[in-house]
C-alpha positions as CSV (number, residue, x, y, z in Angstrom):
1,M,5.5,13.6,2.2
2,I,6.4,10.2,3.7
3,E,8.8,11.0,6.7
4,K,7.7,8.4,9.1
5,I,7.3,4.7,8.1
6,L,5.7,1.8,10.3
7,L,7.0,-1.7,9.4
8,A,5.1,-4.6,11.0
9,V,7.1,-7.5,10.7
10,S,6.5,-11.3,11.6
11,G,9.6,-12.9,10.3
12,L,11.7,-11.9,7.3
13,G,9.5,-11.6,4.3
14,H,8.6,-9.5,1.2
15,A,7.5,-6.6,3.4
16,E,11.2,-6.0,4.3
17,E,12.2,-6.6,0.7
18,M,9.7,-3.6,-0.2
19,L,11.1,-1.3,2.3
20,K,14.6,-1.9,1.3
21,N,13.8,-1.1,-2.2
22,L,11.8,2.1,-1.2
23,K,14.7,3.2,1.1
24,E,16.9,3.5,-2.0
25,I,14.6,6.2,-3.4
26,P,16.2,9.6,-2.5
27,S,12.8,11.2,-1.5
28,I,12.2,8.5,1.2
29,G,15.7,7.4,2.0
30,Q,15.9,9.7,5.3
31,A,12.4,8.5,6.5
32,K,12.3,7.6,10.2
33,V,11.3,3.8,10.5
34,T,9.6,2.2,13.2
35,V,10.0,-1.8,13.2
36,L,7.1,-3.2,15.0
37,H,6.5,-6.9,16.1
38,V,3.5,-7.9,18.0
39,V,3.1,-10.9,20.1
40,P,-0.5,-12.3,20.9
41,S,-1.5,-13.2,24.3
42,Q,-0.1,-16.7,25.3
43,A,-1.8,-19.3,27.4
44,T,1.1,-19.6,29.9
45,S,3.9,-17.1,31.2
46,A,6.3,-19.4,29.7
47,G,4.8,-19.4,26.4
48,M,4.8,-15.7,26.4
49,T,8.6,-15.5,27.4
50,T,9.4,-17.9,24.5
51,K,7.3,-15.6,22.0
52,L,8.9,-12.5,23.2
53,E,12.4,-13.8,22.8
54,E,11.5,-15.0,19.3
55,G,10.0,-11.5,18.6
56,D,13.3,-10.0,19.6
57,K,15.2,-12.1,17.2
58,I,12.6,-11.1,14.4
59,I,13.2,-7.3,15.1
60,A,16.8,-7.8,15.0
61,N,16.8,-9.8,12.0
62,A,14.7,-7.1,10.1
63,V,17.0,-4.3,11.3
64,E,20.2,-6.0,10.2
65,Y,18.8,-7.2,6.8
66,L,17.5,-3.6,6.2
67,G,20.8,-1.9,7.2
68,L,18.9,0.9,9.1
69,D,20.4,4.0,10.6
70,P,20.0,3.4,14.2
71,S,19.6,7.2,14.7
72,R,16.4,7.0,12.5
73,T,15.0,3.6,13.7
74,V,12.9,2.8,16.6
75,T,12.2,-1.0,17.4
76,M,9.1,-2.0,19.4
77,L,8.0,-5.3,20.8
78,R,4.6,-5.3,21.9
79,Q,1.9,-7.6,23.5
80,G,-1.8,-7.9,22.4
81,E,-4.0,-8.4,19.6
82,P,-1.8,-7.6,16.3
83,K,-4.5,-5.7,14.1
84,D,-5.3,-3.4,17.2
85,V,-1.7,-2.9,18.2
86,V,-0.6,-2.1,14.6
87,C,-3.3,0.6,14.3
88,Q,-2.4,2.2,17.7
89,V,1.4,2.2,17.0
90,A,0.6,3.7,13.7
91,D,-1.3,6.6,15.6
92,E,1.5,6.8,18.2
93,V,4.3,7.4,15.7
94,D,2.2,9.4,13.3
95,A,3.1,7.1,10.5
96,D,2.9,8.5,6.9
97,L,2.9,4.9,5.5
98,I,2.2,1.4,7.0
99,I,4.1,-1.6,5.4
100,M,2.8,-5.1,5.8
101,G,2.9,-8.4,4.7
102,S,-0.3,-10.2,3.3
103,R,-1.4,-13.6,2.6
104,G,-3.8,-12.4,0.1
105,L,-6.7,-14.0,1.6
106,K,-10.1,-13.4,-0.1
107,R,-13.0,-11.6,1.5
108,L,-14.7,-14.0,3.7
109,Q,-11.6,-16.1,4.3
110,A,-9.8,-13.0,5.4
111,I,-12.7,-12.4,8.3
112,L,-12.7,-16.1,9.3
113,S,-8.9,-16.3,9.5
114,N,-8.7,-12.8,11.4
115,S,-6.6,-11.2,8.6
116,V,-4.4,-8.6,10.3
117,S,-3.7,-6.7,7.2
118,Q,-7.4,-6.4,5.9
119,Y,-8.4,-5.3,9.4
120,V,-5.6,-2.6,9.5
121,F,-6.5,-1.2,6.4
122,Q,-10.2,-1.0,7.4
123,L,-9.5,0.7,10.8
124,S,-6.6,3.1,9.7
125,S,-7.0,6.2,7.5
126,R,-3.2,5.9,6.8
127,P,-1.7,4.8,3.6
128,M,-1.0,1.3,3.6
129,L,1.4,-0.8,1.7
130,L,0.5,-4.6,1.1
131,V,3.1,-7.1,0.0
132,K,1.7,-10.5,-0.8
133,D,3.6,-13.5,0.2
134,D,3.5,-15.1,-3.3
135,I,4.7,-12.0,-5.4
136,Y,8.3,-11.0,-6.6
137,V,9.4,-7.5,-5.1
138,K,11.2,-5.5,-7.8
139,K,13.1,-2.3,-7.7
140,I,10.5,0.5,-7.8
141,N,10.7,2.2,-11.3
142,R,7.4,2.1,-12.8
143,I,4.3,3.0,-10.8
144,M,0.7,2.7,-11.7
145,V,-2.1,4.8,-10.3
146,A,-5.7,3.6,-10.8
147,Y,-6.8,7.1,-11.7
148,D,-10.6,8.3,-11.8
149,G,-10.2,11.9,-10.7
150,S,-11.4,11.2,-7.2
151,D,-9.9,12.8,-4.0
152,A,-8.4,9.5,-3.1
153,A,-7.0,8.9,-6.7
154,K,-5.5,12.3,-6.4
155,Q,-4.0,11.3,-3.0
156,C,-2.4,8.3,-4.6
157,L,-1.1,10.5,-7.6
158,Q,0.7,12.9,-5.1
159,L,2.3,10.0,-3.3
160,A,3.4,8.4,-6.7
161,L,5.1,11.7,-7.8
162,F,6.6,12.2,-4.6
163,L,8.4,8.9,-5.1
164,L,9.1,9.1,-8.9
165,R,10.5,12.5,-9.0
166,D,13.8,11.3,-7.7
167,I,13.9,8.2,-9.6
168,K,16.0,8.4,-12.7
169,G,14.0,6.8,-15.6
170,G,11.1,6.5,-13.4
171,Q,7.7,6.2,-15.1
172,L,4.2,6.9,-14.0
173,V,1.3,4.9,-15.5
174,L,-2.1,6.3,-15.3
175,A,-4.8,3.7,-15.4
176,Y,-8.3,4.9,-16.2
177,V,-11.1,2.2,-16.2
178,N,-14.5,3.3,-17.4
179,K,-17.5,1.1,-17.6
180,N,-19.0,3.4,-20.1
181,L,-15.8,4.1,-22.0
182,S,-16.0,4.1,-26.0
183,G,-13.2,4.1,-28.4
184,K,-9.9,2.9,-28.3
185,Q,-8.7,0.7,-25.3
186,G,-5.0,0.1,-24.3
187,E,-2.1,2.7,-24.3
188,V,-3.2,6.3,-25.2
189,A,-1.1,8.8,-26.7
190,L,-0.2,11.4,-24.2
191,A,-1.6,14.1,-26.5
192,A,-4.9,12.6,-26.7
193,A,-4.9,11.7,-22.9
194,E,-4.3,15.5,-22.3
195,K,-7.8,16.1,-23.6
196,D,-9.4,13.6,-21.3
197,P,-11.1,15.8,-18.5
198,V,-10.3,13.0,-15.8
199,L,-6.6,12.5,-17.0
200,A,-5.8,15.9,-18.1
201,G,-5.1,17.4,-14.6
202,A,-3.0,14.4,-13.4
203,I,-1.0,14.7,-16.7
204,A,-0.3,18.4,-16.0
205,E,0.8,17.7,-12.5
206,A,3.2,15.0,-13.6
207,K,4.7,17.2,-16.3
208,K,5.2,20.0,-13.8
209,Q,7.3,17.6,-11.6
210,G,9.2,16.2,-14.6
211,V,7.7,12.8,-14.1
212,Q,7.4,10.6,-17.5
213,T,3.9,9.6,-17.9
214,R,1.9,6.9,-19.8
215,C,-1.9,6.4,-19.9
216,V,-3.8,3.4,-20.5
217,T,-7.6,3.0,-20.5
218,S,-9.9,0.3,-20.5
219,M,-13.5,-0.8,-19.8
220,G,-15.1,-3.6,-17.8
221,K,-14.9,-4.5,-14.2
222,P,-12.4,-1.9,-12.5
223,G,-11.0,-4.6,-10.1
224,E,-10.2,-7.1,-12.9
225,E,-9.1,-4.6,-15.3
226,I,-6.9,-2.7,-12.7
227,C,-5.0,-5.8,-12.1
228,R,-4.7,-7.0,-15.7
229,L,-3.4,-3.5,-16.7
230,S,-0.8,-3.6,-13.9
231,E,0.4,-6.8,-15.1
232,D,0.5,-6.1,-18.7
233,M,2.4,-2.8,-17.9
234,S,4.9,-4.8,-15.6
235,V,4.5,-2.4,-12.9
236,D,6.7,-2.4,-9.8
237,L,4.0,-0.8,-7.6
238,L,0.3,-0.4,-8.0
239,M,-1.6,2.6,-6.2
240,L,-5.2,2.6,-5.5
241,G,-7.6,5.0,-3.7
242,S,-10.2,3.7,-1.5
243,P,-12.7,6.3,-0.3
244,D,-14.1,5.8,3.4
245,R,-17.6,5.5,3.0
246,R,-18.2,4.6,6.8
247,P,-20.1,7.4,8.9
248,S,-18.0,8.7,11.6
249,V,-19.9,6.9,14.3
250,A,-18.7,3.7,12.8
251,K,-14.9,4.4,12.5
252,S,-14.1,2.0,15.3
253,F,-16.0,-0.8,13.8
254,V,-14.9,-2.9,10.6
255,D,-17.1,-2.4,7.6
256,I,-18.3,-6.0,7.0
257,D,-20.0,-5.0,4.0
258,R,-16.7,-4.0,2.5
259,L,-15.0,-7.1,3.6
260,I,-17.5,-9.6,2.1
261,G,-19.0,-7.4,-0.5
262,S,-17.8,-6.1,-3.8
263,S,-15.0,-4.0,-2.4
264,L,-12.7,-2.5,-5.3
265,S,-9.6,-2.3,-3.1
266,D,-10.2,-5.8,-1.6
267,Y,-10.3,-7.5,-5.0
268,V,-7.0,-5.6,-6.1
269,R,-5.3,-6.5,-2.6
270,V,-6.1,-10.3,-3.3
271,N,-5.4,-10.6,-7.2
272,A,-2.7,-8.0,-8.0
273,T,0.5,-9.5,-9.0
274,C,2.7,-6.8,-7.5
275,P,2.9,-4.7,-4.5
276,V,-0.3,-2.6,-3.9
277,L,-0.5,0.7,-1.8
278,L,-3.8,1.5,-0.8
279,A,-4.6,5.1,0.3
280,R,-7.9,6.3,1.9
281,T,-9.6,9.8,1.9
282,V,-11.5,10.2,5.2
283,G,-14.8,12.2,5.2
């Protein structure tokens, strides 16, 4: 399911660490990797030459650090607007997953500072793994999926099971946040969770693939609760679905309302204390 990965690099950082951990997972170990560095336009030709030379070094350092198989690795040094180029290259290589570093800027701040990761997520329909500068990247063992039964959540579930089925001792955590939830909050016994109409199908799918599963439920503001639960459960990777609500005519424009409004994915991207994989269903 993840056969082609696009890694956008700007210098050795947590995105490279994340990919190194992912490559240790058997189901993803043989994936083809494109390592991309984008050099923005410079005022002078001398400045561009310098930046291109720096870019070559950044790519070489990333490839050396990751120990990538040359036969399954492509390196690209491109010029242009980073957020546009990343989207273009993702389409060129038909990436199943984009991995990028993120400064974790808040909504309006992300717009004003021209946040590359935020815009790429807005403009691309491909799953995107964001790794903030201020988090600790751990070996992947426990994956939380924010699950509400939506198509986007189901896509995340399939990605999580794809990774976990080959991880010895791997664990899936299904987190269900419901504003109208009544009764027990916190971890729910699997037998009880199997009776929940939202969680039952996900649990059955995980069982079919032999993946150990735990369930936690909560009520309140979804973004805050998802971040809290992921920290309480010490997860190594958080997966969140983000339905694309833009009409097809507006696919080429950034959804400013989502950027400065109450976007769940944006809140989690900024506040989660672990790497976040955002997946979008396109209508």
